[in-house]
N, C-alpha and C positions, 0 to 999 in steps of 0.2 A: 232313888229317894235322896232328897237333899239332907245335909246334916241337921238342919233345923227341924225338919219333919221327924227325923229319927230320934232326936233328943227330946222333943216336945211331947210326942205321943208314943204310947206303948205299942207293942207289936199287935196286940188284940185290936186296939182302936184303929190302927193303920189297916189291918186286914179287913175289918168291918167296912171301913170307908171304901176300900178298893172293891170289895164285893158289891156294895151299893152302886158304885160307879159302873161296874161291869153289867149290872142289871138294868141300867138306865134310870136309876134314882139319882137325880142331879143335885140333891140336897137343897141348899139354901139359895140357889140362883133365882133371879127374878123370872117372871113368865116369859119374857122375850128371849132371854138366854136359854131357857129350857126348850123353847121352840127351835132355836138355832141348833141346839144339840140334837134334837129329834130329827131335824132335817139332815144334819151331818152324819147321822147313823147310816142313812141310805145314800147320801151323795159323797161320802168319804171325807168330810171336813174334820177339823180338829174338835175334840170333845173336852169339856171342862166341867168339873163338879166342885162344889164348895160345901164344906161341912163345918159347922160351928160346934166345938166340943168345949164346954165350960166357957172360958173367956178367950179361947184361941180358935183360929180358923185353919183348916187344912184344905188345900186345893189338890185335886187330882186332875192331871192333864194328859190326854192321849193325843199323840200327833196324828195328823190327817192320814198318813200312810199306815197307821196302827203299829208302827215299829217299836214305839216306846211309850210307856205310861210312867209319869213322874208324880210322886207325892212331894209337896212342898208347901212352905208357908208363903202367904201373899208377899211378904217383904223379900222373899228370895226369888221372885219372878223376874 
């Protein structure tokens, strides 16, 4: 997790977003990005979720090889 994600969101919120991401709930992505994620689940591509909490956004990104999942703010990408 990046410093911004850690200081902006509490542990409960971060855990809830991570659980949603792991279950295939991609959050606030548009339909095309959701379709790409669904395809990436079976083909091994990168996965990305976006969750709006209040006036802030939290991204969750899992690398294609599934070795790392990172929670970050969009401006930290």
